DOKE-724890 format. One record per residue: x negated, y, z negated of N, C-alpha, C, O in turn. Coordinates in pm, whole numbers, plus 50000, padded with zeros to 5 digits. Example, Ala and Ser with C-alpha at 12.3 -4.5 7.8 and 13.67 -1.06 7.14 Angstrom:
REM residues 2
486814943149220487704955049220486804967049220485764966849154/487154977549292486334989449286487105000349213486595011449196/
//
This chain:
REM residues 358
499174987850000500005000050000499145012750000499525023150054/497965011549938497055022949936496585026650075496455038450107/496335016550158495905019250295497015025850376496765034850456/498245021250354499385027350423499515042050383499815050550466/499275044950255499375058750210498335067550280498645078950315/497155062550300496135070350370496565073250513496265083950567/497265063950575497795066350708498885077150705498995085450795/499695076650599500745086650584500135100650570500615110250631/499075101650491498395114550473497905119950606498065131850634/497315111450686496805115550817497945120150908497835130350976/499035112550910500185116150992500795129450947501205137651028/500845131250815501405143650760500615155850805501195166050842/499285154750802498455165850846498645168550995498635180151038/498825158051073499045159751217500355167251245500485174051347/501315165951154502615172551171502665186351107503715192751106/501535190951055501475204551003501635206050853501635217250803/501765194850780501845195750635500445197650578499485191750626/500355205950476499045209650422498615201150304497425200850271/499535194450239499205185650127500375176250105501505179350143/500115164850043501175155350015500845147249890499685146449850/501865141349830501685133649709502795123349694503685122349779/502735115849585503735105549558504165106649412503325106649322/505465107549390506015108349255506865096049227507465090349318/506925092049099507865081449063509245087649046509415099749062/510225079449013511605084549008512115086548866513295089348846/511245085448768511655087548629511525102448595510425107248567/512635109448596512635123848569513305127348437513815138348418/513305117648344513985119948216513415132048142514145138948072/512125134648158511505145948090512035159448134511885169448064/512675159748252513215172348303514645174648258515215185348284/515235164948193516655165748158516955177448064517825185548092/516245178247953516545188547853516375202747907517275210947887/515265205947975515135219548031516215223048132516715234248134/516585213448217517625216148318518965218848252519645228548286/519355210248158520655211848093520715224748010521765231148002/519585228447949519545240947872519705252947964520395262547930/519065252548080519165263348179520605264848227521115275948240/521255253548253522645253948297523555258748185524475266548209/523305254148064524125258047950524075273047926525075279047884/522935279247953522785293647937523425301548051523495313848046/523905294448153524545301148266523575307748361523965316148442/522305303948352521275310448433521395307248582520705313448663/522245297748618522425294348759523415303648829523565302948951/524085312348752524995321948813526115315348891526785306348841/526305319949016527375314649101527005301449168527815295749242/525815296649145525365284349213525965272249141525245264649075/527275270549155527985259749085527495245949123527615236549045/526945244749242526435231749286525295226949197525065214849186/524575236249134523505232149043524045224148927523465214048886/525175228648872525805221648760526555209248806526535198948739/527205210448920528025199448971527195187049000527675175748982/525965188949045525125177549083523915175648991522905169849031/524025180548869522895179748775522445165348752521245162548748/523395156348736523045142348708522245136248823521295128748800/522635139448945521925133949061520505139549071519595132549116/520305151949030518965157849032518015150048943516815148948972/518545144648837517715137448741517545122748774516765115748711/518295117948874518275103748908518105101749059519085098949128/516885103049111516685101349255517215088149309517695087549423/517135077549229517585064449276519115063649285519645054649350/519805072849221521255073449236521645082149355522635079549423/520865092549378521105100949495520905092949623521715093849715/519825085149627519555076349741519275062349686518145059449647/520295053749682520115040349626518955032849691518785033049813/518175026249607517025018749656515725026349647514655020649669/515785039249617514565047449609513695043149493514165041749380/512415040949520511455037649414510325047849407509615048449306/510135055749512509125066249513509655078349592510535077049677/509105089849560509405101949637508095107249692507195110749617/507995107749825506825113549890507055128649899508105133049945/506095136349854506245150849851505265157549947504155152649969/505705168950005504905175550107504955190650089505945196250042/503875196850128503715211350116503335216950251502465211450319/503985228050291503645234650418503535249650394504495256050353/502365255250419502145269550401503045277450495503325272950606/503495289450451504385297050538503935311250571504605317950649/502845315950516502375329150560502045328550709501295319650751/502575337550791502275337250935500765337150960499985342750883/500375330851068498945329051099498205342251112497005342851084/498885352951153498215365751173498325375151052498055387051063/498705369650937498825377850816497485383950779496465376950774/497475396850753496235403950721495665399650586496395394750500/494375401650570493695397550446494235405150325494235399850214/494695417450346495185425650235496715424850222497345434450179/497285413550257498745412250265499445415150134500565420450134/498825411850023499485414349893499555429349864500595434449825/498445436249883498435450749861499385457749958500115466849920/499375453150083500255459250184501725456850150502575465350176/502015445250092503395442150055503875451149942505015455849944/503015453649846503395462949739503555477049793504455484449752/502675480949886502765494349944504075496150020504655507050020/504545485350084505795486050161506985489250071507975494950117/506895485649945507985488449851508125503449823509155507949774/507095510949855507125525449834507615533149957507815545249951/507805526050068508285532450191509805530950193510325521350250/510505540450132511935538950101512845536450220513885530150203/512485541150339513375539550454513045527350540513645525250645/512075519450494511715507050565512185494950484512175495350361/512595484250552513095472450481511975463350435510905462750496/512225456250327511305445950281512065432550281513115431250218/511515422950352512095409650363511085399550306509895400250337/511565390450225510695380450165509895373150273510415369950379/508635370650243507735364550341508275351350396508125348550515/508905343350312509335330150356510405330850465510565321450542/511135342050471512265343150563511925350250692512825353050772/510675353350716510325361350833510215353150962510195358851071/510135340050949510045331451066511305323151084512385327151042/511165311751146512285302851170512735296551038511935294650947/514005293451028514575287450908513815274850869513775265050944/513215275250750512365264050707513155251250690512595240350704/514455252050659515245239850644515165231450771514955219350766/515345238150885515335231051013513935225951048513765214651093/512945234551027511575231051064511065219350979510545209551032/511215220550849510715210250759511465197150777510855186450782/512785197950788513575185650799513215177950925513085165650921/513045184851035512695178051160511335171151150511175160051199/510375177751087509035171851075509015160350975508315150450995/509785161650868509865150650771510545138450834510135127050810/511565140950913512255129950981511295122951077511265110651085/510525130851151509545125051243508505116851168508125106051213/508045122051055507055114950975507615101750925506935091450930/508845101950875509455089650824509555079050933509305067250908/509905083151052509995073551164508615067951200508485056351237/507595076351188506235071451216505785061551109505125051651140/506155064250985505825054650878506535041350905505945030650888/507775042250947508555030250976507945022351091507975010051091/507395029351187506765022651301505545014651257505185004651320/504905019151150503715012251098504095001250999503584990051006/505005004650907505304995750794506484986450818506694977050741/507254989050922508454981050942509664988150884509554999650840/510834981450882512074987650836511884994950702511334989450607/512345007550698512115016050582513425022450540514135028550621/513735021150412514875028450358514395042250318513525043550231/514925052750380514425066150349515515076650371516535074150435/515265088350314516075100150339515205112250313514445112550217/515315122350400514455134250387515245146050329516455147250349/514515154650257515135166350196514175178150202512955176550199/514745189950211513975202250187514955212950144515615219250227/515055214750013515965224849956517375223050011518055232850041/517805210550024519065208150093519985198350021521005194350077/519655194449899520445184649825520035185449678519115192849644/520705177949591520345178249448518985171749421518905160249378/517935179249448516565174249431515775184249347515775196249376/515085179249244514225187949162512865189049231511905182249194/512805197749330511625198349416510355202249342509325195849360/510415212649261509205217049191508765206549091507565204149075/509715200249024509385189548929508665178049000507645173148951/509175173949113508565162949188507205167149244506265159149245/507095179549290505815184449340504765184449230503615180649253/505165188849112504215189249000503815175248957502635172648929/504775166248951504465152548909503565145249008502825136048971/503635149349134502865142349237501535149249270500815144749359/501215160149199499915166349216499825177249320498725181449355/500975182049374500905192849472500625206249405500255215949472/500815206849275500585219249202501145217749062501405206649015/501325229048995501975228848865503085239448867503095248148954/503995238748772505065248648765504525261248699504095260848584/504545272448773504085285048718505115291048624506235286048614/504745301648554505665307948461506845314448531507865317348469/506705316748663507835321848743508715310548793509695313048864/508385298348757509085285748788508775280148927509265269448962/507985287149007507605281949138506395272749126505655273349028/506215264249225505045255449227503805263749262503835271849354/502735261449190501475268549209500345258749233500295248049172/499455262349322498285253949351497015262449344497015274049383/495945256649293494685263949283494125267449419493425277549432/494425259449520493835261949652494815268049752494465270249868/496065270649709497035276149805498035285649741498965289949808/497865289049616498805298049552500205292149548500385280649508/501195300149590502585295349588503325297949718504525295449726/502625302849820503305306649944503445294550037502835293850144/504255285049991504465272850071505865267350046506485270049944/506325259550144507595252450134507335238450082506235233050095/508365232650021508285218949973509305210350047510365215050086/508955197750065509875188150126509615174350070508545171750016/510585165550084510465152150025511015141450118511905143850200/510455129450103511025117550165511235107350053510275102849991/512485103850028512805093449932512635080150004513205078150111/511845071049946511555058350013511755046349919511795047949796/511895034749978512075022449900510795014049896510845001949870/509665020449922508385013549915507585018449794507595030449765/506895009449722506175013249599504785019049627503775013149588/504745030649693503455037249716502785040249581503475042249482/501455040449577500765044049452501035058649417500895067549501/501415061149292501705074649246500425082849240499395077949193/500475095149288499315104049282499355112149153500435115949109/498205114849091498195121448959498555136248965498275142849065/499185141448860499515155748855498295164348833497255159548789/498415177348865497365187048836497575192548695498685192348643/496515197448637496655204548510497145218748540496995223648652/497735225348439498245238848457497135249148441496205247248363/497245260048516496195270248512496775284348508496225293548570/497875286148436498415299648417497785306348295497685318548289/497365298248198496735303748079497625313848009498825311647992/497035325047967497775335447896498375345947991499015355447946/498165344248118498635354148216500155355348212500865345248209/500655367548213502095370148218502435380448328503465387048320/501585381548427501795391848529503125390148602503795400048631/503505377748631504765375648702505945380048618506925385348670/505865377848488506935381848397506995397048389508075402948394/505835403248375505775417748357506205425548480506795436248468/505925420248600506185427748724507625427048770508055435448849/508395417248724509745415048776510595427548761510765432448649/511125432948870511865445648865513115445248777513525455548722/513715433548763514955432248687514795423848561515785420048497/513565420848525513275412448408514045399148414514625394648315/514035393148531514745380548550514015368748488514645358648454/512695369848471511935359048406512025361748257511185368948201/513035356048193513355359548055512395353447955512345357747840/511645343447997510625336947915509775328648010510235325648120/508565324947971507765316348060508555303948101509105296848017/508605301548231509255289848290510785290548285511445280348304/511355302248259512815303748253513245316248329512905327448291/513995314148437514495325148519516015325748508516705315748529/516525337548475517965339748478518295344348619518085355948655/518835335248699519105338348840520025350348855519935357548955/520885352648759521845363648768521165377348770521785387348808/519895377848730519135390248731518125390648846517535401148872/517925379448913516875378149014517285384349146518375381649197/516425392749203516745399549328516905389649443517735391849532/516145378949442516325368849547517725362849540518395361349642/518155359549420519505354249402520555364649442521495361549515/520395376849394521395387149417521555390549565522675392949611/520465390649640520535394549781520785382849876521065384949994/520675370649825520825358949913521955349749867522885347149945/521905345049745522865335249697524195341449652525255335849676/524115352949588525305359349533526205364449644525755371549734/527475360849639528375364049750529195376749729529735382249824/529295381349606530135392849580529345405749568528225406949618/529955415449501529295428349479528095426449387528155418849291/527005433449417525815432749333526025442149214526365453749233/525835437149092526055445548974525305458848984524135459249022/525995469648950525425483048961524125484248883523205491248925/524035477448769522855478748684521555474348752520475478048708/521665466448861520465461448928520175468649060519125466449121/521075477149105520935482649240519715491549257519015490649358/519445500049161518265508649175516985500449173516035503649245/516955489849093515755481449084515495473749213514355469949241/516535471549292516375464149418515525472049517514835466149601/515565485249508514745493449596515095491249741516255492449780/514095487849823514315485549966514205470750003513975467250119/514375462149903514335447649927515705443249979516675443149903/515805439850105517105436450163517335421450177518445417150206/516295413450156516465398950161515355392650078514225391150125/515695389049956514715382449870513765392149802513865404349819/512855386549725511865394349650510645385549627510775373949590/509465391149649508225383649634507335388749521506205384149505/507815398249442506935405049347506175395549256504975397249234/506855385349203506185376149111505095368049181504155363249116/505225366349311504195359349388503065368949430501895365349430/503445381049466502435390749509501445393649397500255395549423/501935394149274501075397849161500255386149110499275388049038/500635373949145499985362049092498535360949142498315360849263/497565360149051496155359249093495865347349183494975348049268/496625336549167496345324649249496675326749395496185319349480/497505336649426497855338749566496765345749647496945348249766/495645349049582494505353349663493965341549743493185343449837/494395329349706493985317349778495065312249874494915301649933/496155319849888497235315549976496725313450118495965321650171/497155302650179496705298950313497725302950419498915304350391/497235304650541498105307750654498745294950708498195284050695/499915296550767500645285150822499975280050949499445287751029/500005266950965499565260951092500765257951180500615254551298/501955259051124503185256451199503635269551265503955279351198/503665269551397503945281751473505335287251445505555299351460/506285278751406507645283351380507725293551266508715300751254/506705294151184506725303351071506165317151106506015325651019/505855319351233505415332651277506535342851254507715339551271/506185354951217507165365351185507915370151308507335371651416/509205372551291510025378451397509975393651394510535400251482/509325399251294509125413751282510425421551267510505433151309/511435415451208512665422851179512355434451087512945445251097/511425432050994511075442350896510345454150959510115464250891/509965453151087509295464251154510275475351191509865486551222/511585472451188512575482551217512945490251090512655485750979/513555501751107513945509750991515245504550932515985497150998/515525508350809516795504750746517975509950826518975503050842/517855522050877518935527950956519215519551080520375517251115/518155515051147518325506851267518995493551233519885489051306/518585487251125519155474351086520615475851043521435467051067/520925487150979522285489450931523245491651047524455489751033/522715495451161523555498051279523915485351355524755485651444/523285474151321523575461751392525055458251380525635458551271/525665454851492527015449451491526955434951441525875429151429/528115429451414528135415551369527555406351475526845396851442/527835408951601527305400751710525795402451720525075392651741/525315414651705523875416951711523165410151596522095404351614/523765410651478523195403551363523105388651393522075382351367/524185383151447524225368851476523135364851575522455354751557/522955372851680521975369751783520545371351731519695362751754/520295382351662518925385551620518435376951505517225375351487/519345371351427518915362851315519145348051343518915339651255/519585344751463519835330751497518585322251472517495325751516/518765311351402517645302451375516785306451258515805299551227/517125317551190516345321851075517135319650947518345317750951/516445319950834517115318350705518045330050677519015328550603/517755341650734518545353650708519995351850755520915357450696/520185344050860521515342550919522535337350818523725340150831/522085329950719523025323250628523815332950541524875329250491/523345345350521524095354350434525245361250507526145366550442/525235361150638526315367350714526175382550722525395388650648/526955388450811526825402750840527255411550723526605421650696/528315407950652528815416350543527795417650431527565428550380/527195406450392526185407150285524915414050333524225420450255/524625412750461523505420050521523725435150505522815442250462/524915439850538525235453850522525245457950376524785468750341/525775449250289525765451850145524355454750096524115464650027/523425445850132522045447250086521395459950139520705467050066/521615462750268520995474550329521615487350274520925497450259/522895486950245523535498850187522855502650055522625514450029/522545492749973521845495549848520485501849876520095511549812/519765496149972518445501550006518555515950058517735524450024/519565518550139519755532150190520115541850078519675553350077/520925537149984521245545549869520015548849789519845560149741/519145539149773517885541549701516975550849780516195558349721/517065550249914516285559549996516785573849976515985583149968/518095575549966518645588749940518185593949805517825605649790/518195585049705517775589149572516295592649569515875601449494/515505585749652514065588149654513715600949728512685607149702/514575604849821514315616949899515285627949857515115633949751/516295630449938517275640549902518485639449992518495631650088/519505647349961520715647350043520435652650183521245650950274/519295658950201518925664350332518455653550428518185656350545/518355641050379517935630050466519135626250552519845616650523/519355633950659520575632950738520745619450807521875614450816/519675613550856519805600950929520365589950838521235582350880/519875589250716520365579250621521815581850586522635572750587/522145594350557523515597850521524485595050635525585590050614/524065598350757524925595850874525175581050893526295576850922/524115573050875524255558550891525255552950790526075544450824/525175557650668526085552950565527525557350593528455549450581/527705569850629529045575050655529695567650771530925566350775/528905563050866529455555650980530065542350938530875536651011/529665537450820530195524750770531185526950654531635517150593/531515539050623532325541950504533745536450513534405534750410/534225533750635535555527950650535485513650701536405508950770/534405506750669534225492750713535385484150666535945486450559/535745474350745536885465750713536685457750585537655454050520/535435455050550535145446950431535065455950308534285465450304/535875452950207535935461250086534605461550013534225471849958/533895450450012532605449949943531615459450010530875466549942/531605459350143530705468450215531085482850185530205491050159/532375486150188532815499850160532375504350021531915515650004/532515495749923532135499449787530645502249776530245511949711/529825494149840528375496149834527955508649912527025515649873/528645511350021528365523650096528715535750010527965545550006/529865535149942530265546149855529245548549745528895559949714/528775537649685527735538949581526485545449639525875554249577/526105540849758524875545949821524965560949847524035568449818/526085565349901526235579649930526205587849802525745599249801/526695582149695526715589349566525315591549512525115600149426/524345583849561522975585349510522365598749550521475603849483/522845604449659522345617749699522755628149596521975637049562/523985626949545524455636149442523715633749311523405643149237/523425620849284522685617749161521295624049166520785628849065/520695623949287519375629949304519455645149283518615651149216/520485651149344520635665549338520855670449195520425681449159/521535662349115521815666448978520615664248887520685667248768/
//
C-alpha cells in the first residue's frame, strides 16, 4: 500500500496539487469543539453546519465503506502575483473607490476546478489499484476539511481557524477523496503559531473571538458571501471597500510570506477588482451573470453583489465628501431598485455623506 501511495503522490503533483496526505476516519477529538461552536450560534445562517454535524464527525457514515481520507492542497495565488502582494493588498484597502475581492475568488470557481481534478485522480488510482470505492469533496459536503488536513500533515489549524503550512502559508484550497483502501496514515505537523495574535488583532470586526474560534456572524467573509439578508449596520463601516470576502487575517500572518503561486492556470485573476466600485455597481443583472460566470462570485447573485458594493460606496462617501458626485450619482441611480434589501443599503450609503458633513 505504501508503494501505491507514492504513485498517488506523483499523480497528484501531475494534476497540479501541491501537497497531499492521508487521514484516518476517527474524528472523535473534533466533536466537542464543533458542538460548542454550534451551541454558541457562531455558524450564523449556515444551518447546514448544524443539520449535518453528525456526518462531519463520521466520514464512514457520510460515505459508507470509507477507511481513509486522502487530502490535497492546491495553491491559489495567481502565478503573476507580485512579491509585495501582502503590502499591496493592505494598501488597496485605503483606496476607497476601488473594490477589494478576496484572493481566492479572483479566478475560476475552485469547487469546479478542484472537484474535476480530484475525480480525475481517483480514476487514475482506480486504473492502478483496481475497483475503488471513493467520493471526492472540496468544500461541498459535511466534511471537516481543516481537521482532516491537520491530521494528515498538510498543515496545522491557525488561530484564525484556517489551515497553515510552514512552506505555503494559508493561501491554498483543500480537497479530499474518501476511499475504501487502508493507505498508510501520514503524520500531522506540529503547530507554529506560538504567542502570535496578529490575525486576532487585525480582524476589522473582531470576529476571531478567541484563538481557534471565529464567530461567523461578525466575519466579513460570511457577511458578504454567506449571509443572505441585510448586513447589520454595526459592521458596515468596518467592511470598508471589501465587496467579496476578506483576507486581513491571512495578509497579516507571518507564515504567508512563504505563500506559493498557483500552478493551476484556472486560478489566474479575472481582474474584476481592476474596475472601480462605480463601474461594478452599474452592472445589470445580465452583465453580472456573464462577467462572473464560472467564478465563485456568481453564487451570491446580483442583489447581494449590489448590497455589498452599496456599503463600499457609502464608505467611500464617508471617506471623502458629499462632493464625490460620481459615487452619489451611482447610488441614486439604484435608489428605486426593485429589491428592498438593495434599496435599504443604498439609502444607508447615501446617508454617509451627511454623516461625513456633520
